[in-house]
Backbone bond lengths (Angstrom), bond angles and torsions (degrees), N, CA, C in turn:
res aa  C-N    CA-C-N  psi(-1)  N-CA   C-N-CA  omega(-1)  CA-C   N-CA-C  phi
1 M - - - 1.460 - - 1.513 110.82 -
2 K 1.335 116.48 -35.85 1.470 119.82 -176.29 1.518 112.24 -60.41
3 K 1.338 115.52 -33.43 1.463 116.79 -174.88 1.520 112.37 -68.16
4 Y 1.411 117.31 -17.28 1.459 120.25 177.76 1.522 112.04 -95.11
5 S 1.317 118.28 -5.41 1.466 121.17 -174.81 1.514 111.68 -61.22
6 G 1.329 116.79 -40.57 1.457 120.34 -179.51 1.512 111.75 -60.83
7 Y 1.371 116.86 -40.51 1.459 120.67 -179.95 1.530 110.76 -68.61
8 I 1.321 117.15 -37.20 1.466 120.44 178.85 1.521 110.37 -63.29
9 V 1.325 116.73 -44.30 1.466 121.41 179.85 1.519 110.61 -61.53
10 L 1.334 116.28 -44.98 1.471 119.75 -179.80 1.526 110.74 -62.87
11 G 1.338 117.17 -38.33 1.462 120.26 178.60 1.511 111.66 -63.87
12 M 1.316 116.18 -40.50 1.467 119.90 178.80 1.517 111.25 -66.67
13 L 1.335 116.23 -38.29 1.467 119.27 176.90 1.522 110.51 -59.60
14 A 1.328 116.52 -45.32 1.467 120.39 -179.53 1.529 110.44 -62.38
15 L 1.333 116.61 -38.46 1.462 120.61 -179.91 1.520 111.69 -63.34
16 F 1.334 116.59 -44.68 1.466 119.99 -179.32 1.522 112.03 -67.77
17 I 1.329 116.36 -39.62 1.474 119.00 178.35 1.522 110.08 -63.12
18 G 1.333 117.03 -40.89 1.469 120.53 177.74 1.511 111.73 -62.16
19 L 1.338 116.48 -37.24 1.464 120.67 178.38 1.517 111.31 -62.28
20 V 1.332 116.82 -45.45 1.467 120.69 179.56 1.517 110.70 -61.56
21 L 1.318 116.28 -45.69 1.471 119.92 -178.17 1.525 111.21 -62.81
22 S 1.334 117.20 -40.25 1.468 119.50 -178.45 1.523 111.32 -66.08
23 V 1.327 116.73 -38.86 1.469 120.13 179.04 1.515 110.66 -66.00
24 Q 1.337 115.49 -43.39 1.461 118.94 -179.31 1.529 111.03 -65.25
25 M 1.324 116.95 -36.81 1.469 119.74 179.16 1.527 110.59 -67.44
26 R 1.326 117.23 -34.83 1.467 119.65 177.65 1.521 110.83 -64.28
27 M 1.321 115.13 -37.07 1.458 119.40 -177.67 1.519 111.56 -70.28
28 T 1.314 116.86 -43.41 1.464 120.73 -175.51 1.510 112.22 -79.44
29 A 1.327 117.80 -14.69 1.468 119.71 -176.87 1.524 111.09 -63.65
30 G 1.349 118.39 -36.60 1.461 121.01 -177.91 1.497 114.34 -83.59
31 S 1.320 118.32 -13.57 1.453 121.55 -174.62 1.506 112.60 -88.92
32 D 1.321 117.84 0.47 1.460 119.66 -178.33 1.520 111.29 -87.40
33 Q 1.352 117.88 -5.37 1.454 119.83 -179.16 1.527 110.30 -73.92
34 G 1.316 117.39 139.33 1.457 121.37 -178.16 1.528 111.74 -75.01
35 G 1.351 117.60 170.14 1.449 122.58 176.70 1.501 112.65 83.96
36 L 1.354 114.70 -173.43 1.446 120.62 -177.91 1.517 110.04 -77.23
37 V 1.321 114.46 147.45 1.463 120.22 178.82 1.524 107.91 -97.66
38 P 1.336 118.77 124.96 1.463 121.39 178.33 1.517 111.17 -58.21
39 L 1.365 115.35 151.80 1.462 120.95 -177.12 1.523 111.61 -59.92
40 V 1.325 116.38 -41.21 1.475 120.08 -178.63 1.518 110.51 -62.34
41 K 1.350 113.70 -45.28 1.462 117.81 -179.34 1.517 110.35 -66.78
42 L 1.364 116.57 -35.66 1.464 120.23 179.04 1.528 110.45 -63.12
43 R 1.339 114.93 -43.01 1.459 117.90 178.14 1.536 111.32 -64.66
44 G 1.327 113.85 -33.97 1.467 117.77 176.86 1.518 111.12 -63.68
45 Y 1.350 114.49 -40.46 1.471 118.55 177.71 1.528 110.98 -63.72
46 E 1.344 114.89 -41.02 1.463 118.69 -179.91 1.534 111.07 -61.88
47 A 1.324 115.17 -42.08 1.467 119.09 178.95 1.529 110.98 -64.59
48 E 1.346 114.48 -42.16 1.473 118.15 179.91 1.521 110.55 -66.78
49 L 1.363 115.92 -36.53 1.460 119.78 177.83 1.523 110.31 -62.57
50 K 1.349 115.53 -41.74 1.466 119.12 178.43 1.527 110.74 -62.49
51 N 1.350 114.83 -41.01 1.470 118.32 178.64 1.525 111.41 -62.24
52 V 1.337 114.84 -40.29 1.471 119.32 179.80 1.520 110.13 -63.67
53 K 1.349 115.93 -43.37 1.463 119.58 179.57 1.524 110.75 -61.88
54 D 1.354 114.96 -42.22 1.470 118.66 179.17 1.526 110.71 -63.30
55 E 1.349 114.93 -44.57 1.463 118.77 179.36 1.527 110.92 -63.08
56 K 1.345 115.43 -37.67 1.461 119.46 -179.70 1.526 110.52 -64.03
57 E 1.350 116.11 -42.11 1.462 119.56 179.16 1.531 110.94 -62.49
58 I 1.350 114.38 -39.92 1.469 118.36 178.66 1.523 110.64 -64.01
59 V 1.350 114.97 -44.52 1.468 119.63 -179.54 1.522 110.73 -62.96
60 V 1.352 116.22 -42.99 1.467 119.95 179.67 1.522 110.22 -60.49
61 Q 1.348 116.14 -43.52 1.459 120.13 179.15 1.527 110.95 -62.64
62 Q 1.343 115.51 -40.80 1.460 119.48 178.82 1.530 111.06 -66.97
63 L 1.336 115.71 -35.86 1.465 119.40 176.81 1.525 110.86 -63.34
64 V 1.340 115.53 -41.86 1.469 119.79 178.00 1.526 110.32 -61.08
65 E 1.342 115.45 -44.21 1.466 119.52 179.62 1.526 111.24 -63.90
66 L 1.342 115.51 -39.25 1.466 119.46 178.98 1.525 111.42 -66.18
67 E 1.338 116.19 -39.55 1.464 119.69 177.59 1.527 110.82 -62.80
68 E 1.345 115.15 -41.76 1.465 119.22 177.95 1.525 110.59 -63.13
69 R 1.339 116.05 -40.98 1.465 120.59 178.78 1.525 110.60 -64.46
70 L 1.327 115.61 -42.54 1.462 120.05 179.66 1.523 110.74 -63.43
71 N 1.329 116.06 -43.38 1.472 119.79 177.62 1.528 110.94 -62.04
72 S 1.340 114.93 -37.89 1.465 119.00 178.80 1.522 110.86 -65.33
73 I 1.348 115.48 -42.56 1.471 119.95 178.68 1.521 110.74 -62.47
74 E 1.345 115.26 -44.68 1.464 119.07 179.53 1.526 110.87 -63.61
75 G 1.350 116.31 -38.48 1.462 119.69 177.86 1.519 111.89 -65.01
76 D 1.361 115.80 -42.31 1.468 119.93 178.16 1.517 110.82 -62.81
77 K 1.343 115.65 -40.15 1.468 119.53 -179.65 1.523 110.59 -65.72
78 A 1.345 116.05 -40.09 1.469 119.49 179.00 1.526 110.48 -63.56
79 K 1.359 115.43 -42.39 1.469 118.93 178.05 1.521 110.70 -64.19
80 E 1.339 115.61 -40.14 1.466 119.78 179.43 1.524 110.31 -64.19
81 D 1.343 116.55 -42.85 1.462 120.61 178.46 1.522 110.62 -62.53
82 D 1.340 116.88 -42.53 1.469 120.47 178.67 1.523 110.61 -62.55
83 F 1.339 115.70 -40.57 1.470 120.01 179.94 1.523 110.75 -64.33
84 I 1.343 115.80 -45.50 1.467 120.13 179.83 1.520 110.62 -64.62
85 N 1.337 116.32 -43.35 1.466 119.75 178.43 1.523 110.88 -61.43
86 G 1.334 116.25 -37.69 1.463 119.73 177.55 1.517 111.73 -64.39
87 L 1.349 116.35 -41.37 1.464 120.22 178.23 1.519 111.24 -63.89
88 V 1.341 116.30 -42.85 1.467 120.38 179.40 1.522 110.47 -62.46
89 S 1.345 116.11 -42.51 1.466 120.49 179.46 1.526 111.05 -63.12
90 D 1.352 116.61 -44.19 1.468 120.29 179.02 1.520 110.98 -63.84
91 L 1.343 116.10 -41.58 1.462 120.06 -179.99 1.521 110.77 -61.57
92 E 1.335 116.34 -40.43 1.464 120.17 179.31 1.529 110.89 -64.26
93 K 1.338 116.43 -39.77 1.469 120.14 178.02 1.525 110.87 -61.72
94 Y 1.349 115.87 -44.10 1.460 119.61 -179.56 1.527 110.96 -65.90
95 K 1.325 116.92 -36.35 1.464 120.09 178.27 1.524 110.94 -65.86
96 I 1.337 116.08 -40.21 1.468 119.66 177.35 1.521 109.86 -63.81
97 A 1.339 116.18 -45.15 1.464 120.12 -179.85 1.523 111.31 -63.11
98 A 1.343 116.62 -34.60 1.463 120.74 179.86 1.518 112.19 -79.09
99 G 1.337 116.52 -12.97 1.459 120.08 177.55 1.510 114.79 83.60
100 V 1.340 118.14 16.40 1.462 119.96 -176.74 1.529 112.65 -97.38
101 L 1.320 117.31 9.80 1.461 121.94 174.96 1.523 109.56 -124.72
102 D 1.341 116.54 143.22 1.461 119.71 168.56 1.524 107.73 -64.17
103 V 1.317 116.76 139.71 1.461 120.06 178.74 1.520 109.59 -130.41
104 Q 1.318 115.11 155.71 1.455 120.07 176.05 1.518 109.67 -142.17
105 G 1.321 114.92 156.76 1.451 119.69 -179.82 1.514 110.71 160.03
106 P 1.328 116.75 -178.21 1.464 121.00 179.57 1.522 110.80 -74.70
107 G 1.309 115.61 162.42 1.462 119.23 178.21 1.513 111.74 168.81
108 V 1.324 115.50 -148.47 1.467 120.93 -179.60 1.523 110.03 -131.80
109 L 1.328 114.56 151.37 1.461 122.39 174.19 1.518 107.69 -120.34
110 V 1.330 116.41 118.64 1.464 122.09 179.09 1.523 108.10 -106.80
111 T 1.330 116.13 123.85 1.464 121.57 178.51 1.525 108.89 -108.20
112 I 1.332 116.01 127.34 1.469 121.57 -177.63 1.526 108.87 -122.34
113 K 1.327 115.70 120.38 1.466 121.03 179.56 1.523 109.85 -123.35
114 D 1.331 114.92 151.07 1.465 119.66 175.97 1.523 110.32 -68.67
115 P 1.351 117.27 158.97 1.472 120.14 178.06 1.530 110.83 -62.47
116 I 1.307 114.95 156.30 1.464 119.66 175.58 1.526 108.55 -64.09
117 T 1.339 116.22 138.66 1.463 120.80 -178.11 1.527 110.67 -57.67
118 S 1.343 114.75 132.47 1.467 120.84 179.76 1.520 108.10 -152.13
119 D 1.328 116.30 -174.08 1.462 119.48 177.76 1.522 110.75 -62.73
120 E 1.341 115.46 -31.27 1.460 119.51 -179.01 1.514 111.89 -78.98
121 Y 1.354 115.40 -36.57 1.457 119.90 -177.71 1.520 109.13 -118.02
122 E 1.342 115.61 107.35 1.449 120.67 -179.12 1.521 110.26 -71.19
123 Q 1.308 115.56 163.49 1.457 121.34 -174.90 1.528 112.16 -62.62
124 D 1.322 116.95 -37.07 1.462 120.46 -176.62 1.527 113.05 -88.97
125 F 1.313 117.34 0.28 1.464 120.15 -178.40 1.528 109.93 -96.34
126 S 1.316 116.12 129.82 1.468 121.49 -179.19 1.523 109.82 -124.46
127 P 1.331 117.81 102.31 1.472 120.63 179.96 1.524 113.56 -56.74
128 I 1.329 117.50 -39.08 1.459 119.44 -176.69 1.525 111.39 -70.36
129 M 1.342 117.06 -33.09 1.462 119.47 179.20 1.522 111.20 -73.20
130 Y 1.324 116.55 -40.15 1.461 119.65 -179.76 1.532 112.11 -77.55
131 N 1.293 115.91 -11.06 1.471 121.48 176.17 1.533 109.07 -126.17
132 Y 1.335 114.41 47.79 1.469 120.40 -174.35 1.529 112.58 -62.36
133 E 1.349 116.91 -16.64 1.467 118.96 177.43 1.525 111.43 -62.08
134 L 1.351 116.21 -17.82 1.469 119.72 174.92 1.529 110.58 -63.35
135 L 1.326 116.36 -34.64 1.467 120.26 177.39 1.531 110.29 -65.57
136 L 1.325 115.98 -40.67 1.468 119.95 177.41 1.523 111.18 -61.96
137 S 1.335 115.32 -43.49 1.471 119.74 179.63 1.519 110.92 -62.94
138 L 1.329 116.44 -39.93 1.463 120.57 179.38 1.528 110.59 -64.21
139 V 1.331 116.77 -44.68 1.468 120.81 178.87 1.528 110.50 -60.21
140 N 1.328 116.93 -43.63 1.466 120.54 179.83 1.527 111.84 -62.10
141 K 1.334 116.83 -42.04 1.466 120.53 179.31 1.523 110.94 -64.13
142 L 1.321 116.58 -39.44 1.466 120.27 178.98 1.528 110.76 -65.71
143 K 1.327 116.88 -41.52 1.469 120.02 178.60 1.523 111.22 -65.96
144 E 1.340 115.91 -39.65 1.467 119.49 177.60 1.524 111.09 -61.41
145 A 1.332 116.36 -29.99 1.464 121.11 -179.11 1.527 112.46 -85.94
146 G 1.334 116.79 4.57 1.463 119.90 175.14 1.508 115.78 98.55
147 A 1.319 118.35 17.33 1.464 119.90 177.76 1.528 109.82 -61.91
148 E 1.333 116.37 132.19 1.460 121.44 -177.71 1.521 112.15 -98.63
149 G 1.305 116.19 -4.29 1.457 121.58 177.63 1.513 108.53 -168.55
150 V 1.345 117.68 133.99 1.462 121.76 -178.03 1.523 108.87 -135.51
151 S 1.324 116.18 141.32 1.460 120.80 174.08 1.522 109.46 -140.21
152 I 1.323 115.46 152.31 1.464 122.14 174.08 1.520 107.04 -124.77
153 N 1.317 116.28 118.96 1.467 121.52 -176.98 1.532 111.25 49.05
154 E 1.324 114.84 46.39 1.467 124.75 177.14 1.529 113.49 68.49
155 Q 1.320 118.12 12.18 1.462 121.47 173.34 1.529 108.76 -98.15
156 R 1.332 116.35 115.30 1.457 121.79 -177.57 1.529 110.10 -67.53
157 I 1.312 115.74 133.03 1.455 120.84 178.37 1.527 108.78 -89.18
158 V 1.342 116.36 118.12 1.466 122.05 179.67 1.528 108.65 -124.99
159 G 1.322 115.79 -176.92 1.458 119.63 -176.01 1.517 114.28 -63.05
160 T 1.342 116.92 -27.09 1.465 120.43 -177.82 1.525 112.87 -100.08
161 T 1.330 117.59 6.26 1.469 120.91 -177.93 1.530 111.26 -63.54
162 E 1.328 115.02 135.10 1.459 121.51 174.60 1.522 108.79 -116.25
163 I 1.317 116.56 132.73 1.463 122.41 173.65 1.521 106.59 -117.15
164 S 1.322 116.39 113.86 1.465 119.66 -174.37 1.524 110.74 -148.76
165 M 1.317 114.76 155.79 1.458 121.75 177.44 1.523 108.81 -78.71
166 A 1.322 116.64 132.40 1.464 121.59 178.71 1.525 108.22 -140.25
167 G 1.337 116.34 96.90 1.457 120.10 -177.50 1.509 111.19 66.48
168 S 1.312 116.10 -122.08 1.467 120.94 -179.54 1.518 111.94 -99.08
169 N 1.325 117.24 14.88 1.460 121.89 -179.04 1.523 110.72 -129.88
170 V 1.316 114.54 163.49 1.461 121.10 169.71 1.525 106.94 -107.34
171 N 1.318 116.33 120.01 1.455 120.59 -179.82 1.526 110.53 -87.17
172 I 1.331 114.81 130.69 1.467 121.72 174.89 1.518 107.07 -124.92
173 N 1.314 117.31 119.82 1.474 121.95 -173.01 1.526 111.08 57.89
174 G 1.333 116.10 30.10 1.457 120.34 179.95 1.518 113.99 80.01
175 I 1.332 117.52 3.20 1.466 122.25 -179.06 1.529 109.14 -103.25
176 P 1.354 119.19 126.37 1.466 121.20 178.71 1.530 111.35 -64.90
177 T 1.314 116.70 134.06 1.465 121.84 177.57 1.520 109.32 -134.06
178 A 1.323 115.17 161.46 1.468 121.09 179.17 1.519 108.39 -148.43
179 P 1.332 117.26 159.02 1.467 119.75 179.64 1.528 110.99 -68.36
180 P 1.336 116.66 156.71 1.470 126.84 4.68 1.531 111.81 -73.59
181 Y 1.334 115.01 153.33 1.457 121.06 179.32 1.530 109.57 -105.76
182 Y 1.332 113.97 132.70 1.463 120.98 178.95 1.533 107.58 -114.45
183 V 1.299 115.08 109.05 1.465 120.74 -177.55 1.527 108.70 -102.63
184 K 1.332 115.61 118.27 1.466 121.40 178.08 1.526 109.21 -104.63
185 A 1.312 115.70 140.60 1.472 120.57 176.02 1.521 108.79 -141.91
186 I 1.327 116.32 125.06 1.467 121.41 178.83 1.526 109.27 -95.78
187 G 1.315 115.14 130.41 1.463 122.12 -179.16 1.514 108.69 167.11
188 N 1.322 116.90 -162.49 1.464 120.50 177.22 1.528 108.80 -70.10
189 P 1.344 118.11 115.16 1.469 120.58 -174.89 1.523 113.57 -56.91
190 D 1.328 117.45 -42.95 1.468 120.42 -178.38 1.527 111.22 -65.68
191 T 1.326 116.12 -44.80 1.468 120.28 -179.00 1.524 111.42 -63.47
192 L 1.332 116.21 -45.74 1.465 120.26 -179.83 1.524 110.94 -64.09
193 H 1.332 116.09 -44.41 1.467 120.96 -178.91 1.524 110.84 -60.54
194 D 1.326 116.34 -46.91 1.467 120.00 -177.67 1.526 111.69 -67.18
195 A 1.326 117.17 -34.89 1.462 120.96 -176.24 1.524 112.65 -65.58
196 I 1.328 117.10 -35.01 1.471 119.49 -176.56 1.522 112.59 -98.80
197 N 1.324 117.10 -5.94 1.465 120.46 179.95 1.524 112.82 -109.91
198 I 1.323 116.80 16.82 1.462 119.01 178.56 1.528 109.93 -69.28
199 R 1.312 115.20 160.93 1.463 120.53 -179.84 1.530 109.93 -63.28
200 S 1.327 116.05 133.30 1.470 123.71 -177.34 1.527 111.75 63.59
201 G 1.330 116.12 19.57 1.456 120.71 178.37 1.517 111.97 -81.88
202 I 1.333 115.56 -171.11 1.456 121.42 -173.65 1.529 112.74 -63.18
203 L 1.325 118.17 -42.43 1.463 119.47 -178.13 1.520 111.56 -71.62
204 E 1.326 116.77 -37.51 1.467 119.03 177.47 1.528 110.20 -64.99
205 T 1.322 116.82 -36.54 1.467 120.65 176.33 1.524 110.70 -62.85
206 M 1.324 116.98 -43.41 1.464 120.74 178.10 1.525 111.50 -58.86
207 K 1.325 115.63 -41.11 1.467 120.22 -176.21 1.527 111.78 -74.65
208 L 1.326 116.68 -50.27 1.461 120.28 -171.69 1.522 112.96 -80.09
209 K 1.314 117.51 -39.44 1.463 119.93 -175.73 1.522 112.82 -87.08
210 Y 1.349 116.76 -33.59 1.462 119.84 -174.68 1.528 113.01 -115.51
211 N 1.322 116.98 1.97 1.468 122.42 178.63 1.532 113.33 55.29
212 L 1.309 116.12 29.52 1.460 120.07 177.58 1.526 109.89 -75.73
213 I 1.318 115.14 149.18 1.464 121.13 177.66 1.532 107.10 -93.15
214 V 1.320 116.26 109.77 1.468 121.14 -173.37 1.527 110.43 -124.42
215 T 1.316 115.94 131.64 1.469 121.31 174.71 1.524 108.94 -129.24
216 T 1.324 115.41 149.67 1.465 121.35 178.52 1.518 109.12 -127.15
217 E 1.327 116.26 129.42 1.469 121.42 179.31 1.525 109.79 -123.89
218 K 1.317 116.00 135.11 1.463 120.46 171.86 1.530 108.35 -84.46
219 K 1.315 116.24 136.37 1.457 121.32 -177.46 1.533 110.49 -122.90
220 D 1.348 114.89 138.32 1.466 119.54 175.56 1.522 111.28 -74.53
221 N 1.317 116.10 -31.44 1.469 119.78 179.31 1.521 109.56 -160.30
222 M 1.297 115.23 138.02 1.462 121.17 173.65 1.522 108.55 -155.26
223 V 1.321 115.81 163.71 1.461 121.62 -175.57 1.523 109.57 -112.81
224 I 1.325 115.33 134.24 1.460 121.42 174.09 1.526 107.09 -115.79
225 P 1.332 117.75 123.45 1.470 120.20 -176.86 1.519 112.38 -71.88
226 R 1.306 115.15 160.37 1.460 120.86 179.63 1.525 110.75 -76.33
227 Y 1.314 115.06 163.75 1.464 121.42 174.41 1.524 108.52 -73.86
228 T 1.322 116.77 127.84 1.469 120.71 -175.33 1.521 113.21 -106.60
229 G 1.318 116.75 1.10 1.459 119.45 179.70 1.519 111.77 -81.14
230 T 1.319 115.22 -174.54 1.464 122.18 179.07 1.522 109.73 -111.80
231 I 1.313 116.02 132.58 1.462 120.78 178.36 1.524 108.63 -105.62
232 N 1.320 115.85 116.81 1.464 121.43 179.36 1.526 109.86 -117.39
233 F 1.317 115.98 136.94 1.456 121.23 177.00 1.527 108.37 -113.39
234 K 1.328 115.42 116.38 1.458 120.82 -178.61 1.518 111.69 -91.92
235 Y 1.310 116.97 -35.52 1.456 121.17 -174.59 1.531 113.31 -114.81
236 A 1.309 117.41 -35.42 1.468 120.38 -176.62 1.525 110.98 -74.88
237 K 1.329 115.91 131.70 1.457 122.10 177.90 1.526 109.41 -136.29
238 P 1.338 117.48 152.27 1.470 119.46 177.59 1.525 111.01 -62.98
239 V 1.319 116.47 145.05 1.463 121.26 176.61 1.520 108.27 -79.08
240 E 1.325 116.71 124.39 1.457 120.73 179.67 1.525 109.67 -76.89
241 S 1.324 115.21 128.95 1.464 119.61 179.28 1.519 109.82 -73.22
242 E 1.337 115.93 143.14 1.459 120.46 -179.82 1.523 110.48 -74.02
243 K 1.323 115.65 134.88 1.458 120.31 179.01 1.527 109.90 -78.80
244 P 1.332 117.09 133.41 1.476 119.30 178.62 1.519 111.13 -64.76
245 E 1.317 116.04 142.26 1.471 119.93 -179.66 1.519 111.25 -76.98
């Protein structure tokens, strides 16, 4: 209904203006006759002029009230638009936090590769797969440093993400993955880079203890895909707020 309020107000304005014009035309219609105007007719004109002035004052007052109403409607609409825009903005933030939207921005790209095959490391042996908890530790460090979105081999990390060994693969979100691993994190590139490259930190542990080949790149912009799985809650339910008595 609100969206038609402006048109209703404009229609009423046109109606009142037409009323004023019609009254004024009635008054001037008799004054175009030549010669002297009789006293009775003159008094009639004076009375009609007074009526026109009174009607004009009423119309002006109504116009003022209509303008105030229109301003109020426009103000309410602006507040409503701001409220809706705020809800949309909040919803988008929650979707990003939940991982259900593609996101882009600056950050870091960490590449993790198994050691080159040697007598110590056989071709079928993968240190990073058998020590996949290193990936979990890396994700945690990135989140602690303010990462706003993280993915491993294009699998978005969300609250329900599971990283586990499954046969000869590491499953992430139920999807089999294998090295090399490409870990993307969106956030402040310098902060993220420094957080995972500190002395005796997670990346140094990967290199020195497991001989993994690890590189870190700062990126001005990169894209992290949304989570494409299904999130089901079997036991968790929203807490119902108590109704005031």
